[in-house]
N, C-alpha and C positions, 0 to 999 in steps of 0.2 A: 504494500500500500504506500509506504514512504517513497519507493522508487517511482510509483505512478504519479504521486503528487509532484515530485521533483521534475518529472518529464513535462507535466502540464504547465508548471511554472516557467520552464525554459521555453516552451512554445509560445506562451503569452509575451514574454520578453522579446522573442524574435519578431513577433508581429508588430510590436511597438516601435521597432527599428526599421520599418519598411521604407524609409526615405531613399535608401540606395537599393535599387532593384536587384543588383547582383548579390549584395550582402544579404538582402531579404531572401533571395533564392537559396543561398547557401544555408542560412539559419533554418529556413523551412525544411530544407532537405535533411539537415542534421537532426532537427526535432522530430521529423517523421521517422528517421531511423531509430532514434532513441525511444520513441513511442512504440515502435514495432518490437524493439528489444525488451522494453518493460512489459509489453503485452505478452510476449513469449515467456518471460520469466514468471509473470503472474499465472499464466496458463499452466506452466510446468509445476509451480508450487501448489496450485489447486488440484492438479492431477495427482501429485504425490500425497496430498492430504486425503483425497478421495480414496486412493489405494489403501492408505493406512487404516481407514475407517470403514472400508467396504466389506470386510470380513463379517460373516454372519455371527452375531453375538452367541456365545455359548455359556452354559453354566456347568461347572464341574464339581462333583461331590468328592472332596478330598479327605482321606483318612490320615491321621497323624497320632503320635503318642506324645503325651504332655511333657516334653523335655526340649532342651535347647537344640540338640542335634537333629531332632525330627522336624522342628518348626523353623529353624534358622533360615532356610531358603524360601519356603512357601510364604511365611509371614512377611519376609522382606519383599518378595515379589508383589504381594498384595498391597502392603503399605506404601511402597515406592511407586505404585502405579504401573508396574511392568505387565501385570495381567490385563489391566485396563487397556494398555496399548495394543494388546492382542485380541481385544474384544471378549475377554474371559471374565466371568464372575465366578468366584469360588465360594463354596459352602464347606467350611472346615468342620470336621467331625473327629472327636477324640476317642481313641480306643486304648485298651490296656496293653495290647501286644500285637505282633505281626500275624500270627495265626488267626486271630479274630478279625483282623482287617481283611485277610484273604477270604475268610468265610463270608464277610459282608459283601465283598466283590462278587462272590459266587451267587449270592441271592439278588444281586443287581442294585443294591442300595449305595454302593460306592463305585466310582469310576477309576480313581487313581489313589494309590496309597504309598506310604513310606514304611519300610520294614527294616528292622535291625538284622544282625547277622544270623541269628538262629533260624528265622523263618525262610532263609534262602534255600534250605533243603527242599521246601515245598516247590520253589521255582525250578530247581534242578530236577525234581520228580514230575514236572509238567503241569503244575497247578496254576502257574502265573508266569508272565513275561517281565523281565527287567528291562526298562526302557531308558533308565538313566542311573549312572553311578552317582552316589551321594558323597561318601567319604569312607576312609578307613578310620575306625574309632578305637578308643581305649577307655570306654565308659563302663565296661563289665568287670566284675570282680567276685572272687570267692573270699568271704570274710568269716572270721570265727571269733568266739569270745575266749580271751586268754584265761579268764578265771574259771573256764570250764575244762581247762587242761589241754588246750589246743595251741600249738605253736607252729606246727608244720602240717602239710597236707596229709602226711601219713597218720597223723593223730585223728583224722576224720573217721577212721574205722570204728564202726559201732555207734557213731554219734548221730544226733538228730539234725538233719540238714534240710533247709527249705529251699525250693527252687520252683520256677515257673516252666511247666512242660512246653516243649515246642518252640522255645524262645532262645535268645542268646544266653540266658541264665542257665538253661540245661546244657547248652553247648560248652560253656566254659567250666561248668561243674564236671562234665565228663572228661574234659581235657586235663583238669587238675587232678582228678582221681587217677586217670591213666598214668600220668607222670609219676604218681606215688605208688604205682603198682596195684591200684585198687579199681573196683568197678562200682556201679550203682548198687549191686547186691551186697556190698561190704558196708554200706551205711544205712541208717534208718531215714529213708528219704520221705519228705513231706511235700507233696505237690500243692502249691498255693499261688495266689496272685501276689503282685509286688507289694501292695499295701498290707496284706496279711503277713507277709514275710517281715516287713519292717516292724510291725507291731509285735510279732512273736520274738524277734531278735531283741528288741528293747525291753521286753518283759522277762527275757531269759528262758522262754519256753523252747527255743531252739538253741543248739550249740553252734551252728554255723549256717551260712546261707550263700546263695549265688544270686546276684542282683545286677541291675544296670543303673546308670545315672539317670535321674537324681536320687533314686532310692539308696544307692551306695553312700551318697553324701549325707542323707538323712540318718542312716545308721551310725556313721562315723561321728556326726555332730552330737547325736544323742548319747553315745556310749564312750566317746573319747578314746583314752589310752587303753581301754579294755578290749578294743577291736584290733585284731591282727589281720592284715591282708595277706592271704595265702597265695593268690595269683591274680593277675589281670590280663588284658588282651596282649600286652607287650610280652608277657611270659611265653606266648605261643606264636609270636610273629613269624618265626621260621617254619611253622607247621601249618597254620591256617589263618589267613587274613580275616580280620573282623570287619567285613564290608557291610555298609548299609546302602540301600538302593530305593529308587522309585519304581513301582510296579503297576501292572494292570492285567486284566484277563487277556488271554490269547485272542479271543474273538474281538475284544475292544481294540486291540492293537491293529487288527486287520481292517475293521470297519471304520475306525476313527483315527486313522494315522495322522490326518491333518490336525486334529485336536491335540494330539501328543506333540506334534512339531511346534504348535503355537505355545503350548505349556512349556516346552523346553526352551524356546527362545526367551521367554520371560524368566525362567529359572536360571538361565546362564547369566543374565544381568544381575540376578540376586546373588549368584555365586561370587561375582566380581565385587559387589558391594560388601558382602559378608567377609571376603578375604582381607579387607582392610581392618586391622585391629582397632582403629579409631572409631569404627562403627559398632563395636561390640556392646557398648552401653545402651545405645538407642535400640538395637535389635533385642537386647535382653529385656528392655521395658516393654516392647511390643509383645514379646513372647509371654512375659509375666501377665500382661493384660489379657491376652487370649486364653491363657490357662487358669487364671486366677491364682497364680503362684507368687510367692515372695520374690521380689526383684533380686535380692542378694543370692538366693538359692539358684535362680536361673543364671545369673552372671557367673557364678562359680563353675558352671558347666561349660564355659566357653573353650576350655582346653581339652574337651572330651574326644577330639578328633583332629586330624590333619585337614585343614581347609584349603582346597585347591581353587584357583581361578578357573573360569571356563576354558581359557586357552591352555593352561597347564593340564587340565583334564583331557582336552583334545590331543595335545602332544603325547600324553601317556597312553591314549587309545591307539594313536598311530604307531608308536614305537613298541606296542605290545605289553607295556607294563601293567595296564589294568586287566587285560585278559589273563595275565599270569597271576594277578591277585585273586581273580575269581576262580582260577584253576586251583590255587592254593586253598581257598575256602572249600571248594568241592572235595579236595583230597582229605581235608579234616572230617567232612561228613562221611566219606567212604570209610575212613579209619574207625569212626564211631559206630558204623553200621546203619546210619540214617539214610544213606544213599547206597543202593545195591551195587551199581557199576558205574564206571565213568561215562559222562555225557558230554558231548562237544559243547564248549561254552557258548558258541554261536547259536546253539539250539534254544537257549533261554535268555541270552543277553543281546539286546538289539543295538549293537555298535553302529550299524548302518544308519539308524535313526539319529543317534547322538551326533554323528558326523554331519548328517544332512542338516540338522538344526543349526549348525555352526556356519553353514555356507552363506 
């Protein structure tokens, strides 16, 4: 608009200097050219604006777990307007864990979801498709009460241990036991949800537990020095990568590929915003508001994973690093018996979609 006003002003000045016909002719010619250029620019800008807003508006039902790692990208994309730029409205829905998110997808109430490491075995076994790498995390831990006579993983034998079946909680518990030469049959295992585990640990009803952040932080804050951490994700980094991902049903991936591309374009912008440590305070407040959690509790979780920018992620897809991480994760599930036989990573991870969204 400013260019157009400037052109019109120049044309008026040219007409007021019409005493010299040759000068008038030159000015008129120049102003005409400028007007044509301005008109072309305005047309181009209008066309670009029309293109950016011509996508059909869509609403996506998104599943998350109430923690920093699960929400950091999707809340940022929403709050920063990245979803709006893609014509996307999101309905955010809280779930306790990955398996319940996949169950909700199977009944059609959820379109897209975030899962932690433990639920990836369901993707490997064909229940869902991974369409975006989220991060490698270190938010899971096996913890015990030192005043219950536990100082090492070997001391878990015969002890009451709480865990959440089908989640990263179960995965890290199995890894910890195996490293100590034990199995689930060697402990008194209690299958519980995360909130129940926290309550049982703080009351002393359990001897040990396997949890993920922020529940790990809650137990440590409540019990202080009486808690001993027997293992975390870094303890098994050379055996099985603790990857979190964005997933959908196979049918949804086939029928709504464009929806996924639009979601990814917004998510990539959020990855870049999130990667700047200076933005952690603002993001933590957004997450706290969404979940109804204490700000300090959320902010304390910002170190639960390695946060890649979108370009770093694309580079690691292209050089094979991320495929190797998923293979490492699968190897861990094969070793634990949760996956019967090796499955090509490309069968359940949509690297082609991730690369296409970056074009």
